[in-house]
N, C-alpha and C positions, 0 to 999 in steps of 0.2 A: 504494500500500500504506500503510495507516494505521501510524503510529508512536506509541509510548508513551514517556514519560519521567517519572521521579519528580521531585518538586519540588526535592529536594536535588541533582539532576543537571541541572537546566534551564540553568544557567549555561554549561555546555560546549556545549549545543545552540545557545544564543543567540550564542555565540562564532563560529559558522560563518557569520554574516552579515557583510557589509561595511558599515562605518559611515562617515559618518552614513547613516541609513536612515529613510525615511518610515514612519509608522505603518501605512498601508494595505499597503505592500510587505511589512513584517515580518509583519503579520497573515496575508497570503496565503501567505507562506513556511511558516507553521505551521498552516494550516487543517486539515491531516490529522494533527495531533499531539494525543494525549490526555495531559493533565497529571495524573499520579497524585498525589492529595493524601492527607493523613492520614485524612480522612473524606470519601471520594468521589473524583470526578474532574471535570475541566473541559476544554473544548477550548482549547488554547493560543492558536490564532488568534483565537478570540472574545474571550479575555481581553485580548489585545493591542489588538484593535479597540475595547475599552471604556475604554482609558486616555485621559486628557485630552491628553497631549502629542501634537503633530503629527509630531515627528521625534525620533530618538534619536541622540545623539552617540557613545554607547559601549554595550557589552554591559552594564556596570554600571548605566547609566541606564535601559536597557530593563528589566533585572531589578528594579530599584527600583520602576518604574512598575507592573510586573506584581504585585509584592508588595502594592502599595497597593490593588489592586482584588480581591485574593483574599478569599474569605469567611473569617471568623474561624476556622471549623472546619478550614481548610486545613492548619494546622500542628499540630493536636492538640487536646487538651481546652481549652475556653475558660477564660480567666482563670488559667491555670496557667503558672508560670514554670519553665523548665528549669534555671534557675540556683539555685533554692532547694534547701536540704538538703544 
């Protein structure tokens, strides 16, 4: 059964893994997960497969690597800061 998770809640899902974990193993664990972004969606397993790291020591490290491969539109309007105003 396919699963969906919002980007803001992906950390809890990544926390279900046992670390350290290899990139291939993590990618296969989430091959059925659709990551819901501010503008569209992506397959979480495919995103993990695209990161350069071979292994992740922690949930935080994996989430950071995922954030680095997300498209700019994933978090909202390009070039806008949520901290302004």
